MIGUZA-390795 format. One record per residue: residue in three letters; x, y, z negated of N, C-alpha, C, O in turn. Coordinates in pm, whole numbers. Example, Ala and Ser with C-alpha at 12.3 -4.5 7.8 and 13.67 -1.06 7.14 Angstrom:
<sites>
SITE   aa     n_X     n_Y     n_Z    ca_X    ca_Y    ca_Z     c_X     c_Y     c_Z     o_X     o_Y     o_Z
SITE  ala    1319    -569    -780    1230    -450    -780    1320    -330    -780    1424    -332    -846
SITE  ser    1285    -225    -708    1367    -106    -714    1290       3    -787    1341     114    -804
</sites>
This chain:
<sites>
SITE   aa     n_X     n_Y     n_Z    ca_X    ca_Y    ca_Z     c_X     c_Y     c_Z     o_X     o_Y     o_Z
SITE  met   -3373    -919    3159   -3389   -1051    3221   -3303   -1153    3145   -3191   -1123    3103
SITE  thr   -3358   -1272    3127   -3286   -1377    3055   -3166   -1424    3136   -3174   -1444    3257
SITE  ile   -3055   -1442    3066   -2935   -1492    3133   -2949   -1642    3151   -2969   -1716    3054
SITE  ala   -2938   -1687    3275   -2956   -1828    3306   -2842   -1912    3249   -2729   -1864    3242
SITE  pro   -2870   -2036    3209   -2763   -2124    3161   -2650   -2140    3261   -2534   -2150    3222
SITE  ser   -2683   -2143    3389   -2578   -2154    3491   -2487   -2033    3491   -2366   -2044    3516
SITE  thr   -2545   -1914    3464   -2464   -1793    3454   -2368   -1802    3336   -2251   -1766    3348
SITE  met   -2417   -1850    3223   -2332   -1865    3106   -2218   -1962    3134   -2105   -1940    3091
SITE  arg   -2248   -2069    3207   -2142   -2165    3240   -2036   -2101    3330   -1917   -2125    3313
SITE  ile   -2080   -2020    3425   -1985   -1952    3515   -1898   -1856    3435   -1776   -1854    3451
SITE  leu   -1961   -1776    3350   -1886   -1678    3272   -1791   -1747    3174   -1677   -1704    3157
SITE  ser   -1839   -1854    3110   -1755   -1926    3015   -1636   -1991    3084   -1524   -1989    3032
SITE  ser   -1659   -2049    3201   -1550   -2113    3276   -1446   -2010    3318   -1326   -2036    3311
SITE  leu   -1494   -1893    3361   -1402   -1786    3401   -1318   -1741    3282   -1196   -1727    3293
SITE  leu   -1383   -1718    3168   -1312   -1670    3050   -1208   -1772    3003   -1095   -1736    2970
SITE  glu   -1247   -1900    3000   -1153   -2002    2953   -1036   -2020    3050    -922   -2038    3007
SITE  ala   -1065   -2015    3180    -958   -2032    3278    -857   -1919    3272    -738   -1940    3295
SITE  arg    -903   -1799    3241    -814   -1682    3243    -751   -1652    3108    -643   -1593    3102
SITE  thr    -816   -1693    2998    -765   -1654    2866    -746   -1771    2770    -673   -1757    2672
SITE  gly    -809   -1885    2795    -805   -1996    2701    -919   -1994    2602    -937   -2091    2528
SITE  gln    -998   -1886    2599   -1108   -1875    2504   -1234   -1942    2557   -1255   -1951    2678
SITE  cys   -1316   -1989    2464   -1447   -2043    2497   -1554   -1938    2468   -1545   -1864    2371
SITE  leu   -1655   -1933    2553   -1769   -1846    2528   -1873   -1929    2454   -1970   -1977    2513
SITE  ser   -1851   -1946    2324   -1936   -2033    2243   -2077   -1976    2232   -2099   -1858    2259
SITE  glu   -2170   -2060    2193   -2309   -2015    2180   -2322   -1899    2082   -2408   -1812    2098
SITE  gly   -2238   -1898    1982   -2242   -1790    1886   -2204   -1654    1943   -2228   -1551    1880
SITE  arg   -2145   -1655    2061   -2106   -1528    2125   -2199   -1491    2240   -2181   -1385    2301
SITE  his   -2297   -1573    2271   -2385   -1546    2384   -2464   -1416    2366   -2495   -1348    2464
SITE  trp   -2496   -1383    2241   -2581   -1267    2215   -2518   -1137    2263   -2589   -1042    2296
SITE  arg   -2382   -1132    2267   -2316   -1006    2303   -2277    -999    2450   -2222    -898    2493
SITE  val   -2306   -1103    2527   -2262   -1105    2666   -2325    -992    2747   -2254    -918    2815
SITE  glu   -2457    -980    2740   -2525    -877    2818   -2479    -738    2778   -2458    -652    2863
SITE  met   -2464    -715    2647   -2419    -585    2600   -2277    -556    2649   -2247    -443    2689
SITE  ala   -2190    -656    2646   -2052    -637    2689   -2042    -609    2839   -1957    -531    2882
SITE  leu   -2128    -673    2917   -2119    -661    3062   -2202    -546    3118   -2189    -513    3236
SITE  asn   -2287    -486    3037   -2376    -381    3085   -2302    -264    3152   -2349    -216    3255
SITE  pro   -2188    -218    3098   -2116    -109    3166   -2073    -147    3309   -2074     -62    3398
SITE  ile   -2034    -273    3330   -1995    -317    3464   -2116    -318    3557   -2107    -277    3672
SITE  leu   -2230    -364    3505   -2352    -367    3587   -2389    -226    3632   -2423    -205    3749
SITE  lys   -2383    -131    3541   -2419       8    3575   -2317      68    3672   -2355     132    3770
SITE  lys   -2191      46    3645   -2085     103    3728   -2094      52    3872   -2073     128    3966
SITE  arg   -2123     -75    3889   -2122    -137    4022   -2260    -151    4084   -2274    -200    4196
SITE  gly   -2362    -108    4011   -2496    -117    4064   -2545    -260    4082   -2619    -289    4176
SITE  ile   -2503    -348    3992   -2545    -488    3996   -2669    -503    3908   -2675    -448    3798
SITE  glu   -2765    -577    3956   -2897    -582    3890   -2889    -639    3748   -2941    -578    3655
SITE  asp   -2825    -753    3731   -2821    -817    3600   -2703    -915    3596   -2627    -927    3692
SITE  cys   -2689    -985    3482   -2577   -1077    3465   -2583   -1193    3562   -2479   -1244    3606
SITE  asn   -2703   -1236    3596   -2715   -1346    3692   -2664   -1304    3830   -2598   -1382    3899
SITE  ala   -2693   -1181    3869   -2642   -1130    3996   -2491   -1110    3990   -2420   -1130    4088
SITE  leu   -2443   -1071    3872   -2299   -1056    3854   -2229   -1190    3874   -2128   -1199    3943
SITE  ala   -2283   -1294    3813   -2223   -1427    3826   -2218   -1471    3972   -2120   -1532    4015
SITE  ala   -2324   -1440    4047   -2324   -1474    4190   -2218   -1395    4265   -2154   -1447    4356
SITE  ser   -2198   -1268    4226   -2099   -1183    4293   -1957   -1231    4267   -1868   -1207    4349
SITE  leu   -1935   -1299    4154   -1800   -1346    4120   -1751   -1455    4216   -1631   -1483    4222
SITE  ala   -1843   -1514    4290   -1804   -1619    4384   -1751   -1564    4516   -1699   -1640    4598
SITE  ala   -1765   -1434    4538   -1720   -1374    4663   -1568   -1378    4675   -1498   -1370    4575
SITE  pro   -1516   -1392    4798   -1371   -1401    4818   -1294   -1278    4768   -1178   -1289    4730
SITE  asp   -1360   -1162    4770   -1293   -1037    4732   -1330    -992    4590   -1328    -872    4560
SITE  ala   -1363   -1087    4505   -1415   -1052    4372   -1308   -1050    4264   -1341   -1051    4145
SITE  arg   -1181   -1047    4301   -1075   -1053    4200   -1085    -937    4100   -1076    -958    3979
SITE  arg   -1104    -816    4152   -1111    -702    4059   -1235    -713    3970   -1229    -681    3851
SITE  leu   -1346    -757    4027   -1468    -775    3947   -1447    -881    3840   -1493    -864    3727
SITE  ser   -1378    -988    3872   -1354   -1093    3772   -1260   -1041    3663   -1276   -1077    3547
SITE  asp   -1162    -958    3701   -1074    -897    3600   -1155    -812    3503   -1137    -822    3381
SITE  glu   -1243    -729    3557   -1325    -642    3473   -1418    -725    3383   -1441    -690    3268
SITE  thr   -1470    -833    3438   -1561    -918    3360   -1489    -983    3243   -1540    -984    3131
SITE  val   -1372   -1037    3270   -1294   -1100    3163   -1257    -998    3056   -1270   -1026    2937
SITE  glu   -1212    -881    3098   -1176    -776    3001   -1295    -741    2913   -1280    -722    2792
SITE  ala   -1414    -732    2974   -1533    -695    2898   -1573    -803    2798   -1627    -772    2691
SITE  leu   -1548    -929    2831   -1589   -1039    2744   -1495   -1062    2627   -1532   -1129    2530
SITE  leu   -1374   -1008    2634   -1279   -1026    2525   -1322    -948    2402   -1378    -839    2413
SITE  asn   -1297   -1004    2286   -1328    -937    2160   -1202    -868    2111   -1108    -934    2065
SITE  asn   -1198    -735    2121   -1079    -660    2083   -1094    -590    1949   -1033    -486    1924
SITE  glu   -1176    -649    1862   -1197    -593    1729   -1066    -586    1651    -995    -686    1641
SITE  thr   -1035    -470    1598    -914    -452    1517    -925    -323    1440   -1004    -235    1475
SITE  tyr    -846    -311    1335    -835    -183    1265    -710    -187    1179    -651    -293    1157
SITE  phe    -670     -71    1129    -546     -60    1052    -556    -141     923    -659    -139     854
SITE  phe    -447    -212     892    -435    -290     768    -557    -382     749    -610    -396     639
SITE  arg    -600    -444     858    -714    -534     853    -684    -651     759    -578    -713     767
SITE  asp    -777    -680     670    -758    -777     561    -645    -727     472    -533    -778     477
SITE  his    -676    -629     393    -575    -559     313    -496    -653     223    -377    -632     202
SITE  asp    -562    -755     169    -491    -848      80    -378    -920     152    -272    -943      94
SITE  ala    -401    -955     279    -296   -1021     356    -179    -927     378     -63    -967     364
SITE  phe    -207    -803     411     -99    -705     430     -25    -678     300      94    -648     301
SITE  ala     -95    -689     188     -29    -666      59      77    -771      31     169    -746     -47
SITE  asp      65    -889      93     163    -995      72     287    -980     160     393   -1035     129
SITE  leu     276    -906     269     388    -896     362     515    -836     301     624    -886     331
SITE  pro     507    -732     218     631    -676     163     717    -778      90     840    -766      92
SITE  arg     656    -879      26     737    -982     -42     813   -1066      60     927   -1106      37
SITE  val     748   -1093     173     817   -1166     279     929   -1081     337    1038   -1131     363
SITE  phe     901    -952     358    1004    -862     410    1123    -854     313    1238    -850     356
SITE  glu    1092    -851     185    1199    -845      84    1288    -969      93    1411    -960      83
SITE  ala    1226   -1085     110    1303   -1208     122    1386   -1208     250    1501   -1254     251
SITE  ile    1329   -1155     358    1403   -1146     483    1523   -1054     467    1633   -1085     514
SITE  ala    1503    -942     399    1612    -848     378    1727    -915     304    1844    -891     336
SITE  ala    1695    -999     206    1799   -1069     131    1870   -1171     219    1991   -1189     208
SITE  asn    1795   -1236     304    1850   -1342     387    1927   -1290     507    2016   -1357     560
SITE  arg    1893   -1169     551    1952   -1112     673    2054   -1002     644    2097    -932     735
SITE  lys    2093    -986     519    2177    -872     484    2313    -875     554    2380    -772     565
SITE  gly    2353    -993     601    2480   -1000     673    2474    -940     811    2568    -874     854
SITE  arg    2361    -963     882    2352    -913    1020    2248    -802    1038    2248    -735    1141
SITE  lys    2162    -783     941    2067    -671     939    1984    -661    1068    1982    -558    1135
SITE  thr    1917    -769    1101    1824    -769    1213    1688    -819    1167    1679    -907    1081
SITE  leu    1584    -764    1224    1448    -801    1190    1364    -796    1316    1359    -694    1384
SITE  arg    1296    -908    1348    1210    -915    1466    1070    -960    1424    1054   -1062    1358
SITE  ile     969    -882    1463     831    -910    1427     745    -905    1553     757    -814    1634
SITE  trp     659   -1005    1567     574   -1015    1685     428   -1018    1642     388   -1102    1560
SITE  ser     349    -927    1696     205    -927    1678     143    -981    1805     136    -911    1906
SITE  ala      97   -1107    1801      37   -1172    1918    -114   -1148    1915    -179   -1175    1814
SITE  gly    -169   -1099    2025    -309   -1060    2026    -327    -929    1954    -414    -915    1868
SITE  cys    -242    -832    1989    -233    -707    1913    -347    -610    1940    -361    -510    1869
SITE  ser    -429    -636    2043    -538    -547    2081    -483    -405    2103    -381    -389    2170
SITE  thr    -548    -304    2048    -508    -165    2073    -397    -116    1981    -368       3    1978
SITE  gly    -335    -207    1907    -210    -173    1839    -217    -144    1691    -112    -129    1627
SITE  gln    -338    -136    1634    -344     -99    1493    -267    -193    1402    -208    -149    1303
SITE  glu    -267    -322    1434    -198    -419    1348     -48    -395    1344      10    -383    1236
SITE  ile      15    -387    1459     161    -372    1461     203    -233    1414     311    -217    1358
SITE  tyr     119    -131    1437     151       1    1382     137       0    1230     208      73    1161
SITE  ser      46     -82    1177      36     -97    1031     164    -156     974     213    -112     870
SITE  val     220    -256    1043     347    -315    1001     457    -210    1007     540    -201     916
SITE  ala     458    -131    1113     560     -27    1127     552      71    1011     655     114     958
SITE  met     430     107     970     415     200     857     465     136     728     527     204     646
SITE  gln     439       7     709     491     -60     589     643     -54     584     701     -29     478
SITE  leu     706     -75     696     853     -71     700     903      71     677    1002      92     608
SITE  arg     834     168     734     873     308     715     856     351     571     930     438     523
SITE  asp     762     292     502     740     326     361     858     282     274     874     330     162
SITE  asp     940     192     327    1055     141     253    1182     169     333    1264      79     354
SITE  glu    1198     293     376    1307     328     469    1445     302     410    1538     267     483
SITE  arg    1459     317     280    1591     297     220    1638     154     239    1756     130     267
SITE  arg    1546      58     225    1583     -83     241    1627    -112     384    1719    -191     406
SITE  trp    1563     -48     481    1585     -83     622    1682      11     693    1697       3     815
SITE  arg    1746      97     619    1845     187     680    1958     104     743    2010      12     680
SITE  asp    1993     137     864    2101      69     939    2062     -68     991    2147    -142    1041
SITE  trp    1935    -105     981    1888    -231    1037    1845    -213    1182    1800    -106    1222
SITE  ser    1860    -319    1258    1806    -325    1393    1669    -392    1384    1660    -512    1356
SITE  ile    1563    -315    1409    1427    -366    1392    1357    -365    1527    1353    -264    1597
SITE  glu    1300    -480    1563    1224    -493    1687    1082    -534    1654    1058    -639    1595
SITE  leu     987    -450    1693     846    -479    1675     783    -495    1813     791    -405    1896
SITE  leu     721    -609    1836     662    -639    1965     513    -666    1949     472    -745    1863
SITE  gly     432    -600    2031     289    -627    2035     252    -681    2172     290    -625    2274
SITE  thr     177    -791    2175     135    -850    2302     -14    -879    2300     -73    -903    2194
SITE  asp     -74    -875    2417    -215    -908    2431    -240    -950    2575    -167    -911    2665
SITE  ile    -342   -1030    2596    -374   -1075    2731    -441    -966    2813    -442    -972    2936
SITE  ser    -497    -866    2746    -569    -758    2814    -476    -642    2844    -419    -582    2753
SITE  gln    -460    -610    2972    -374    -499    3010    -432    -365    2964    -358    -274    2930
SITE  ser    -565    -353    2964    -625    -226    2925    -598    -193    2778    -572     -77    2745
SITE  val    -604    -293    2691    -576    -263    2550    -427    -242    2527    -389    -164    2439
SITE  ile    -343    -308    2605    -198    -282    2596    -169    -138    2635     -89     -71    2569
SITE  asp    -232     -90    2739    -213      49    2782    -256     145    2672    -190     246    2649
SITE  arg    -367     114    2605    -413     199    2495    -316     192    2378    -288     294    2314
SITE  ala    -265      74    2349    -171      59    2237     -45     141    2262       8     203    2169
SITE  lys       2     142    2385     121     222    2417      96     370    2394     185     443    2349
SITE  arg     -24     415    2424     -55     558    2406     -66     593    2259     -40     707    2220
SITE  ala    -105     495    2175    -119     516    2030    -207     636    2001    -175     721    1918
SITE  asp    -318     642    2072    -413     752    2062    -546     697    2012    -605     609    2076
SITE  phe    -593     748    1897    -709     688    1832    -816     792    1803    -787     909    1777
SITE  ser    -941     746    1807   -1053     834    1775   -1061     855    1624    -992     789    1547
SITE  gln   -1147     949    1582   -1166     974    1440   -1217     848    1370   -1174     817    1259
SITE  phe   -1307     776    1436   -1360     651    1379   -1248     549    1363   -1237     486    1258
SITE  glu   -1166     532    1465   -1059     432    1460    -955     466    1356    -906     377    1286
SITE  ile    -919     592    1343    -813     631    1251    -856     615    1106    -772     595    1018
SITE  gln    -986     622    1081   -1035     612     944   -1058     468     900   -1078     442     782
SITE  arg   -1056     374     994   -1082     234     959    -956     170     902    -867     129     976
SITE  gly    -949     161     771    -841      94     704    -719     177     674    -628     130     605
SITE  leu    -714     299     724    -593     380     708    -610     481     596    -704     561     596
SITE  ala    -518     478     499    -521     573     390    -488     713     440    -418     729     539
SITE  ala    -539     813     371    -519     952     413    -371     987     420    -328    1061     508
SITE  gly    -292     934     325    -149     964     325     -79     916     451       1     987     510
SITE  his    -111     793     492     -53     739     615    -102     817     737     -26     843     830
SITE  met    -229     852     735    -286     923     849    -215    1057     869    -179    1091     982
SITE  leu    -196    1132     763    -135    1264     774      15    1257     799      72    1345     863
SITE  arg      78    1151     749     223    1140     767     261    1094     907     360    1141     964
SITE  trp     181    1002     964     225     937    1086     143     971    1211     173     921    1320
SITE  phe      40    1055    1195     -44    1088    1310     -69    1238    1317     -72    1308    1216
SITE  glu     -87    1285    1438    -118    1425    1462    -256    1437    1525    -291    1360    1614
SITE  asn    -333    1534    1478    -469    1553    1528    -470    1656    1640    -408    1762    1631
SITE  ser    -544    1622    1747    -560    1716    1858    -698    1695    1917    -726    1593    1979
SITE  asp    -786    1794    1896    -922    1789    1952    -995    1661    1913   -1062    1599    1996
SITE  gly    -982    1621    1788   -1054    1505    1739    -989    1371    1767   -1041    1268    1725
SITE  arg    -877    1371    1837    -801    1247    1864    -676    1248    1776    -622    1355    1745
SITE  trp    -631    1129    1738    -515    1117    1651    -405    1040    1725    -421     923    1761
SITE  gln    -294    1108    1746    -181    1050    1820     -69    1014    1722     -29    1095    1639
SITE  ala     -19     890    1734      93     850    1648     216     933    1680     246     960    1796
SITE  arg     287     973    1576     409    1050    1597     515     962    1664     513     840    1652
SITE  asp     607    1027    1734     709     953    1809     789     861    1720     828     752    1762
SITE  thr     816     903    1596     898     821    1507     831     687    1477     900     589    1448
SITE  leu     699     682    1484     627     557    1464     611     483    1596     637     363    1605
SITE  arg     567     556    1698     540     492    1827     666     432    1888     659     328    1953
SITE  asp     778     495    1868     903     447    1928     954     318    1864    1043     253    1918
SITE  met     898     281    1750     940     157    1684     886      33    1754     941     -76    1739
SITE  val     778      49    1832     703     -65    1882     708     -72    2035     697      29    2104
SITE  his     725    -193    2085     718    -218    2229     598    -310    2254     564    -395    2172
SITE  phe     536    -291    2370     419    -369    2407     437    -433    2543     505    -378    2630
SITE  arg     376    -549    2561     375    -615    2691     254    -709    2698     201    -753    2596
SITE  arg     212    -736    2820     102    -828    2839     153    -972    2826     256   -1008    2882
SITE  his      78   -1054    2751     120   -1192    2729       4   -1272    2672     -77   -1219    2596
SITE  asn      -3   -1398    2709    -102   -1492    2657     -30   -1591    2567      73   -1646    2606
SITE  val     -82   -1614    2447     -16   -1706    2354     -11   -1849    2407      62   -1932    2353
SITE  leu     -85   -1879    2512     -79   -2011    2572      36   -2023    2670      66   -2133    2718
SITE  asp     101   -1912    2701     216   -1912    2792     346   -1924    2713     347   -1918    2590
SITE  val     457   -1939    2786     589   -1947    2723     610   -1822    2635     586   -1711    2683
SITE  pro     653   -1838    2511     668   -1723    2421     773   -1623    2471     858   -1659    2552
SITE  pro     768   -1501    2423     875   -1405    2452    1009   -1462    2409    1014   -1546    2318
SITE  pro    1117   -1419    2472    1249   -1477    2440    1294   -1446    2299    1255   -1346    2238
SITE  gly    1378   -1535    2248    1434   -1516    2114    1340   -1568    2007    1230   -1616    2036
SITE  gln    1385   -1559    1882    1304   -1603    1769    1266   -1484    1682    1338   -1385    1674
SITE  phe    1150   -1497    1619    1096   -1388    1539    1093   -1427    1392    1066   -1542    1356
SITE  asp    1122   -1329    1306    1123   -1353    1163     981   -1360    1107     953   -1438    1015
SITE  val     892   -1280    1162     751   -1281    1123     667   -1275    1250     693   -1194    1338
SITE  ile     567   -1361    1259     470   -1358    1368     332   -1342    1308     292   -1417    1219
SITE  leu     258   -1243    1357     119   -1225    1320      34   -1267    1439      43   -1208    1547
SITE  cys     -48   -1368    1420    -139   -1416    1525    -273   -1437    1457    -310   -1550    1423
SITE  arg    -344   -1329    1436    -463   -1332    1350    -590   -1318    1432    -606   -1226    1513
SITE  asn    -680   -1411    1409    -811   -1410    1475    -802   -1422    1626    -895   -1384    1698
SITE  val    -689   -1474    1675    -669   -1494    1817    -724   -1630    1859    -782   -1643    1967
SITE  met    -706   -1730    1775    -741   -1868    1812    -882   -1909    1771    -922   -2024    1790
SITE  leu    -959   -1815    1714   -1094   -1847    1668   -1181   -1901    1781   -1267   -1986    1758
SITE  tyr   -1159   -1851    1901   -1245   -1888    2014   -1178   -1989    2107   -1228   -2015    2217
SITE  phe   -1065   -2045    2064    -997   -2146    2144   -1055   -2284    2117   -1085   -2315    2001
SITE  pro   -1073   -2366    2219   -1101   -2507    2193    -979   -2571    2129    -869   -2516    2135
SITE  gly    -997   -2688    2068    -889   -2751    1992    -761   -2770    2070    -653   -2748    2016
SITE  ile    -771   -2810    2195    -650   -2835    2274    -569   -2708    2294    -446   -2712    2297
SITE  asn    -638   -2594    2307    -567   -2468    2324    -511   -2416    2192    -407   -2350    2190
SITE  arg    -579   -2445    2082    -523   -2408    1951    -391   -2483    1929    -292   -2425    1884
SITE  ala    -392   -2610    1961    -270   -2689    1944    -157   -2635    2032     -42   -2629    1988
SITE  lys    -189   -2598    2154     -88   -2545    2246     -34   -2411    2196      86   -2386    2200
SITE  ala    -123   -2325    2149     -80   -2195    2098      10   -2211    1976     112   -2144    1966
SITE  leu     -27   -2300    1884      55   -2322    1764     191   -2381    1799     291   -2349    1734
SITE  ala     195   -2466    1901     324   -2520    1945     413   -2409    1998     534   -2407    1972
SITE  asn     355   -2314    2072     433   -2201    2123     480   -2111    2009     593   -2062    2010
SITE  leu     394   -2089    1910     433   -2005    1797     545   -2070    1717     635   -2001    1669
SITE  ala     540   -2203    1702     647   -2274    1632     780   -2257    1704     884   -2243    1640
SITE  arg     776   -2259    1837     898   -2240    1916     956   -2101    1896    1078   -2082    1899
SITE  ala     868   -2003    1875     912   -1864    1867     952   -1821    1727    1014   -1716    1711
SITE  leu     917   -1900    1625     942   -1861    1486    1081   -1905    1442    1121   -2019    1466
SITE  ala    1153   -1815    1377    1283   -1850    1321    1266   -1959    1216    1161   -1968    1152
SITE  pro    1368   -2043    1196    1356   -2154    1101    1315   -2110     961    1252   -2186     888
SITE  asp    1352   -1989     923    1315   -1939     791    1215   -1824     800    1209   -1737     713
SITE  gly    1136   -1825     907    1038   -1719     929     901   -1752     873     881   -1858     812
SITE  ala     806   -1660     894     670   -1676     842     570   -1642     951     587   -1546    1026
SITE  leu     463   -1723     958     353   -1702    1051     230   -1663     972     193   -1730     876
SITE  met     165   -1554    1013      40   -1512     950     -76   -1535    1047     -76   -1485    1159
SITE  leu    -175   -1613    1001    -297   -1635    1076    -411   -1556    1013    -395   -1497     906
SITE  gly    -526   -1554    1080    -642   -1488    1024    -700   -1567     908    -671   -1686     891
SITE  ala    -781   -1500     829    -836   -1564     709    -921   -1686     743    -930   -1779     662
SITE  gly    -984   -1687     860   -1069   -1799     898   -1000   -1902     985   -1067   -1988    1043
SITE  glu    -868   -1896     995    -793   -1987    1082    -706   -2080     999    -670   -2050     885
SITE  thr    -672   -2194    1058    -588   -2292     991    -508   -2370    1094    -543   -2375    1211
SITE  val    -399   -2430    1048    -322   -2519    1134    -368   -2664    1120    -333   -2749    1201
SITE  leu    -448   -2693    1016    -488   -2830     986    -565   -2891    1103    -663   -2835    1151
SITE  gly    -518   -3006    1147    -582   -3075    1256    -533   -3034    1393    -572   -3094    1494
SITE  tyr    -446   -2932    1398    -400   -2881    1527    -247   -2882    1540    -195   -2880    1652
SITE  ser    -177   -2883    1428     -31   -2881    1434      27   -2937    1305     -24   -2911    1196
SITE  asp     135   -3015    1319     208   -3060    1201     341   -2987    1188     428   -3027    1111
SITE  arg     356   -2879    1266     481   -2801    1264     485   -2699    1151     590   -2644    1121
SITE  phe     370   -2674    1088     363   -2570     986     310   -2626     855     243   -2729     851
SITE  glu     343   -2555     747     283   -2582     617     255   -2449     549     325   -2351     573
SITE  ile     154   -2447     464     114   -2324     399     225   -2274     308     293   -2352     242
SITE  leu     244   -2144     306     340   -2082     215     271   -2068      79     180   -1986      67
SITE  pro     311   -2143     -22     238   -2145    -149     223   -2007    -211     319   -1931    -222
SITE  gly     101   -1977    -252      76   -1854    -326      67   -1729    -242      57   -1619    -296
SITE  val      70   -1743    -110      64   -1626     -23     -47   -1648      78     -49   -1751     146
SITE  arg    -139   -1554      90    -258   -1570     172    -225   -1579     321    -153   -1496     374
SITE  ser    -280   -1680     385    -280   -1691     532    -141   -1697     593    -126   -1673     713
SITE  leu     -39   -1728     513      98   -1733     564     149   -1877     566     124   -1956     475
SITE  tyr     220   -1908     674     273   -2043     694     423   -2036     724     472   -1936     777
SITE  arg     493   -2143     690     633   -2159     728     644   -2286     812     553   -2369     812
SITE  leu     754   -2301     881     778   -2424     953     795   -2538     854     863   -2523     752
SITE  ala     734   -2650     883     743   -2765     793     886   -2816     788     950   -2834     892
SITE  ala     936   -2839     667    1073   -2888     650    1082   -2962     518    1006   -2934     425
SITE  ala    1174   -3055     511    1192   -3130     387    1234   -3038     274    1192   -3056     159
SITE  glu    1317   -2939     306    1364   -2843     207    1330   -2704     255    1389   -2658     353
SITE  pro    1234   -2634     191    1195   -2501     237    1314   -2406     246    1396   -2403     154
SITE  pro    1325   -2329     353    1434   -2233     365    1435   -2135     248    1330   -2106     190
SITE  gln    1550   -2085     214    1564   -1997     100    1472   -1875     108    1413   -1836       8
SITE  ile    1461   -1817     225    1381   -1696     240    1238   -1718     192    1181   -1631     125
SITE  leu    1179   -1833     224    1039   -1853     190    1023   -1907      48     916   -1892     -10
SITE  arg    1125   -1970      -7    1119   -2003    -152    1115   -1874    -231    1042   -1864    -330
SITE  val    1195   -1775    -190    1196   -1647    -259    1061   -1580    -250    1010   -1527    -348
SITE  ala    1002   -1582    -129     873   -1517    -109     765   -1581    -195     685   -1511    -256
SITE  ala     763   -1713    -200     659   -1782    -277     679   -1764    -426     582   -1762    -502
SITE  ala     804   -1751    -469     832   -1739    -612     774   -1613    -672     752   -1605    -793
SITE  gly     749   -1513    -588     697   -1388    -639     547   -1388    -658     491   -1291    -709
SITE  ser     480   -1497    -619     333   -1501    -628     287   -1518    -771     167   -1523    -797
</sites>
């Protein structure tokens, strides 16, 4: 059955009110497919009937399930490999700048099921000598509680483990059990997860590196500006922000400027670039 325009408006309004995302026309094609499991589980005839059910006073759980289903949780290990290849230079600059206090804080905003922040953890583990005796905090956040719960378990299917992950990393950091791959404690214990929306007040403290990739693609302009303002508040003065390849700050924030020679990375705008990011750019 065709999804009525009024149904799309109801679903889009719900999604934007709860997450800040817009259900753009380009995403309409996947709505029925995304919601089909809910229809079957609850015995609801179609999406139009689902939209009508969302108006009921006791529909909070149904609306939660609907929002979760509409979110795009696409992710995989070392997604956009070229961008990840640039991170070690930023880490090297941070190591030089932080050698007095030896602290490193990294935030993956919109972390989905955790592959991104676990990829960062593996990069740091690959250079253990540099980070010996450092206090390292890795934080993954997402608006979806279900994907946060999965990220905490660090349990991946054969398909998920093979997407972007080299065999060496897979065998070193994951254990296989009945076709599932569980991250070893030494990797999983590096990362903490919590539910959070980038449109809300940022987690406390400042972060040396923030990854917020492909999170704002579905935000209207006003929400992109709000999210970038929050990220600027959370970024250390000499830190780096990584966005997705299809994202930009242009037209939404004057708090950032592109880090020259490094893909998808930004620094806080300043008359004199902080030493850490001059070092990072010099290596390009």
